[in-house]
N, C-alpha and C positions, 0 to 999 in steps of 0.2 A: 499317674502323670510323675509322681515322686520315685517308683520303681523303674520307669522308663529312663528317668534323667540318671538316676544312678547306676544302671545298667550300661549308659551311653558315655558315661563321664567317669564313672567309677568315685563321685564325689557326691555329697549328699547336695539337692538343689539348695541353693540361697533361698532367703527370705524373699518374701514378695516384693517389697522396696528395693532389693538390690537387682532383681531382674527387670523391673521397671526403670530402673536408673539405666541398666545395660543396654534396653531398647532403644530409650530416649538419646543416650550417648551415640549409638548406631544411627540413629536417623538424621542428628545434628551432623553427624559426619558425612551422610550422604547428601545434606541439602548444603553442606560448605562445599563439598567438591563439586557439585554440578552448578552451584551458584558461583563459583570460581571460574566458570567456563572450561572446565575440564572436558577432557573427550567423553561424552557419554555415549558415541556411538564409535565405531573404527575410523579412526582417523578425521571424525568431524566434531568440531567443539559443540559444547550443549548450546550456546546461543545461535550458531548456525542452522542448527539442528530444529531448534525451535521456530526460528524462521522460516523454513521450509514448511514446517507443519502449518503455521499460520496462514503461509501464502496458498496452499494446498486447500485449507477450509476457506479461504476468501475465496479463489477460484471456482468451487462450490457455488458461492454466494452470487458471484457474478454471473455463473452460467446461468441460475434460475431466474434471474432479473432479465437478462437477454432471450431466454426461453419464454419468459411470460410475455414479454415485448413482442416477439415474433407470433404467439398465439393470438393476443388480442387483436394484432393488427391483421391477421389473416382471417381472424373469426367475424370481425366487425362488419356489420352492414352498411354503417354510415362512410363516406368517401373520407380517406385519411389524407391529410394534408402532404402537399410536395415539400419535403425538406428542403430542395435547393431553392425553393421560392420564400419559404418561411424564414431559413437562415440568411436570406440575401441581405446585402449593405449597399446602399446608395453611395456613390462615390464619384464627386465631378459630374454629377448628372447621370451615371452610368449604373445601371442595376447590375451589380455582380453577385453571383451565387456562390453561397459557402466560402466566400473569401476569409472571413473571421475564422471560422473553423479549420480552414486549410493553415492559417498563422498558427493558430493553436495546437494542431497536429505538428507544425515543424518546430516548434517551440519545445515540447515534449521530445521529440525524436533527437534534436539538438542537444537536449539536457541528458540522455541517455549517454550520448558520445563524451559529455564533460564528466559524468559518473564514472564511466568507463577508466576515463584517462586519471580520475581523482584515485580510484582503486589501485590502477597501476603505480601511480607514484607512491600511495601508502605504503604497498610492499616494498618499495625501494626506500622507504624509510626519509623520504623528502615531504618534511612537514609543512613547509610554507605551501609548496606547488598542490599539495593534498588539500588542504584548508580553503586555498584560493578555488579550485577546481569544486569542491564541495560548495562553496558560496556561490559561485556563479551557478551552480545546478540549483541550488534553492532559490536564485534569483529568478531563472526562467520559472520554476515551479508558482513563484507569486505572480509573474505575469499571466500565467495560463489561469491562475484563480482570477486574476483580476479580470481577464477577459471573459472568462465564464460569468463572472458578476455583471459585467455589461452586456452579456447576451441574455441572461435571465431578466434584469432590468427592461430591456427592449421587448421580451416577450409578453412580461407582466403588464408594464404600463402603457406600450405603444399596440401592442397586439390583442391584449386581454386574455392571454392564456392562464388558465388556473389548473390545479391538480385536479380539481373536480369538473371542469368545463372548458370548452374551447370553441370561439365563435369561428374558427376555420374548418371545421369537421369533426371528426371522432372525439369524444370526450376523453377517450383513453389515451390519446396523444399527450396532454398536460399530465397526467398523473407517470405515464412511464417515463416520459421525459424528465420531469422534476425529480422522480426516484432514481433512475439510473446515473444519470449525470450529477446529481447531488450526493449521492453516495460516492462516485469517484472523485469529486471536489473535496469531499471529507477526506477522503486517502491523500490527495495531493497536499491538502492542508496539513495534516498530520506529519507528511512526510519532508516538507519544509522545515518544520520545527525541529524534526528528528536531524534533519542535515545540518542544520544551524547549530545544533547542540554538539553534535559529533566534530565539527568544523572546529568550533571553539576548543573544544577540549583536545583534539590535535594540535592546534596551534599553540596552546599554552604547555604543550607537552605532557598532559596527563596519561598518555599511553604509553607503556612499554614497548620495545621492539617485537614482542610476541603477541601484543594486543592490537594490533593494526588490523587483524582481522575484522574488528567492528566496523571498518570503512567497507569492507567487503559485504558485511550483513546488510549495512545501508543500501548499498547497491544492489542486491539482489531485491530489496523492498521497491526501490525506485525504478528499476526497471520491470517490475511486476507492473507497477502502475501506467507506466508508458505503454506496455503491452496489452494491459486492459483498454486504454484508450483507442489503439487500432482496432479493437473489434466494436468498441462503442462507434467509433467513426465510421467504420464498414456498415455495420448493421443498422445504425439510426441515420446517419446522416446522408450516406449514399445508396441505399436501399429506397 
């Protein structure tokens, strides 16, 4: 090792402590560069690249959930509950199917619009409009989670659905429903906290002009959550 090093550099190899210090300094420089959101890939900031990697991995998880749901539904020999009847609400004496789910879907789709406008105003360096639109998006998300809590309460208290049982038919209905919608609801709740935090920092002017990509990164996460709900709505509620 010493001969090789001497042949390559023309100088004797430094002591063990010196080369360890050099390696440590190099690792610290790499961590500092990537931690400061510098471009880790060509023209792509590190934060945005990591968000994309996270979303791809999360896509695999939701795909497994929905694939498992389709598998148990097609393989069960016990009748599967009809979603339009299970998730119906009685309003003014009228039995309206999927009305709550339709409102929840409309809220999330609308929140994608406000989030897209927030990203647009973020790149225009308009702090106030960006923060207000992100706050509106977070409020839509909180409304969605509140309606989902109402939906869960109705199923558990009034219908008697449990993760391990279901008086309306196949027992797998309860387990798949609470697993899929609960995991998505957790994503929405985390997204609300994320948006509120970023909106506050934008409003306070904590980001420099070059740091407004954090708003776009938050938008990527929120659009992903909304898109996943569209698939859940189609697979679980309309099928």
